[in-house]
C-alpha positions in Angstrom: -7.8 11.9 -1.9 -6.8 11.1 1.5 -9.0 8.3 2.4 -8.9 8.7 6.0 -7.8 12.0 7.3 -8.7 11.9 10.8 -6.5 8.9 10.9 -3.6 10.8 8.7 -3.6 13.7 10.9 -3.1 11.3 14.1 -0.7 9.2 12.4 -2.6 5.8 12.8 -4.2 3.3 10.8 -7.8 3.3 12.3 -10.7 5.8 11.8 -12.2 7.3 14.6 -14.6 4.4 15.1 -11.4 2.0 15.6 -11.8 0.5 11.9 -9.0 0.4 9.5 -10.1 1.5 6.2 -7.3 -0.3 4.4 -9.0 -3.6 4.5 -12.5 -2.6 3.8 -12.8 -1.4 0.4 -16.1 -3.4 -0.5 -19.6 -3.0 -1.0 -21.4 -2.4 2.2 -18.2 -1.2 4.0 -18.7 -0.3 7.9 -16.0 2.0 7.2 -17.6 5.0 5.8 -14.3 6.6 4.1 -13.6 3.2 2.4 -17.4 2.9 1.5 -17.5 6.5 0.2 -14.7 5.9 -2.3 -15.8 2.8 -3.6 -19.1 4.4 -4.2 -17.4 7.2 -6.0 -15.3 5.0 -8.0 -17.9 2.3 -8.6 -18.7 3.9 -12.1 -15.3 4.0 -13.2 -14.8 0.3 -12.7 -13.1 -1.3 -15.9 -12.1 2.2 -17.3 -9.4 3.3 -15.2 -5.7 2.8 -16.8 -3.8 3.1 -13.4 -4.6 3.2 -9.8 -1.6 3.7 -7.3 -2.2 3.6 -3.8 0.0 5.4 -1.6 0.9 4.2 1.7 3.3 4.9 4.5 4.0 2.6 7.8 5.6 4.2 10.9 7.1 2.7 13.9 3.7 3.4 15.6 2.1 0.5 13.3 4.1 -2.1 15.0 4.3 -0.7 18.6 0.7 0.9 18.9 -1.6 -0.5 16.0 -0.8 -4.1 15.8 -0.6 -4.6 19.6 -4.1 -2.9 20.0 -5.9 -4.5 17.1 -4.8 -8.0 18.7 -6.1 -6.9 22.1 -9.3 -5.8 20.2 -9.8 -8.9 18.7 -8.8 -11.2 21.5 -5.7 -12.5 19.6 -2.1 -12.6 20.9 0.3 -10.1 19.5 3.0 -11.6 17.6 5.9 -9.0 17.1 7.3 -8.2 13.8 9.4 -5.7 12.1 8.2 -2.7 9.6 10.3 -3.1 6.4 12.9 -0.8 6.4 12.4 0.7 2.8 10.2 1.4 -0.3 8.4 -1.7 -1.3 5.4 -2.3 -3.4 2.2 -4.9 -3.4 1.2 -6.3 -6.9 -2.3 -7.9 -7.6 -1.5 -11.6 -7.3 -5.0 -12.3 -9.4 -3.7 -9.7 -12.1 0.2 -9.5 -12.0 2.0 -6.7 -13.8 5.6 -7.8 -13.0 7.3 -5.2 -15.7 4.9 -2.2 -14.4 6.2 -2.8 -10.7 9.9 -3.5 -12.0 9.9 0.2 -13.8 8.3 1.6 -10.7 11.0 0.2 -8.5 13.8 1.1 -10.5 12.9 4.8 -10.7 12.2 4.8 -6.7 15.6 3.0 -6.4 17.2 6.2 -7.6 15.5 8.5 -5.1 15.8 6.0 -1.7 16.4 2.4 -0.7 14.4 -0.4 -1.4 13.4 -2.6 1.4 15.3 -6.1 1.7 13.4 -9.0 2.2 14.0 -10.7 5.7 15.9 -13.9 6.3 13.3 -16.1 4.7 13.1 -13.9 1.9 9.9 -12.4 2.6 8.7 -8.7 3.5 5.7 -8.6 6.0 5.4 -12.6 5.5 5.1 -12.7 1.5 7.6 -14.1 -0.6 9.2 -11.5 -3.3 8.1 -11.4 -6.7 11.2 -9.4 -7.8 13.4 -7.0 -5.8 11.1 -4.8 -3.6 7.6 -6.3 -5.0 5.3 -8.4 -3.0 1.9 -9.8 -3.9 -1.5 -9.9 -2.4 -5.2 -10.9 -3.7 -5.8 -7.5 -3.5 -9.7 -7.8 -3.9 -9.8 -10.9 -1.5 -8.4 -8.4 0.6 -10.6 -5.7 0.1 -7.8 -3.6 -0.8 -8.0 -0.2 -2.2 -6.3 -1.0 -5.4 -8.5 -3.5 -6.6 -11.9 -0.9 -6.7 -11.1 0.1 -9.8 -9.9 -2.7 -11.7 -7.2 -0.6 -13.5 -5.1 -2.4 -15.7 -1.9 -1.3 -13.8 -2.5 -1.2 -10.0 0.1 -0.9 -7.2 0.2 -0.3 -3.5 3.2 1.8 -2.3 4.7 1.4 1.0 7.3 3.9 2.3 8.8 3.9 6.2 9.8 7.4 7.2 11.2 6.2 10.7 14.0 4.4 9.0 17.4 5.6 10.1 18.4 5.3 6.4 16.3 7.8 5.0 14.4 11.2 6.0 10.6 11.9 5.5 11.5 14.2 2.5 13.1 11.3 0.6 10.0 9.3 1.6 7.9 12.2 0.0 10.0 12.2 -3.3 9.8 8.6 -3.5 6.3 8.5 -3.6 6.2 11.2 -6.1 8.7 9.3 -8.0 6.5 6.1 -7.7 3.6 8.4 -9.3 5.6 9.7 -12.0 6.9 6.4 -13.3 3.5 4.5 -12.8 2.1 7.4 -15.0 4.8 7.0 -17.5 4.4 3.3 -17.6 0.7 3.2 -18.3 0.8 5.9 -21.0 3.5 3.7 -22.6 1.4 1.0 -22.9 -2.2 1.8 -23.4 -4.8 -0.9 -23.6 
């Protein structure tokens, strides 16, 4: 499901209460959209084979969201760049490197994979393999952690890239889902 339709329709991360659902998937979340999904999927925790969380980041993330977030929180805004291409976020506490690689290999046939920056990072995280970074997703309250699926990933596409089109980004997401399902079914518990 689209977790935050209000934000999606307006091409922004925050919901109408100026809260980011992306970092609030936890019990007692102040973000209604995130709390509803946690409650819905709670009974299935530990029974799900695959969880794929589809994301896209547009230029407005860097030009509008992050400056507004810094201003709201009384912090200095430090400019960065949106990674140019498709990449995945693995769960650092339960890594599945072969699963991530298989999804990246499939998507690379459809669109370009985000290269690392000059420090070998994507969004400040070192590459685990081409196009793959990792976070402790449960500690960051990310959606991919709520099912405790054996295979989980978060996708990122950049539809504002001059190297791709919005249609290719959609095709990349569809390809990622298909590749993830194929891998999970070929590697059951």
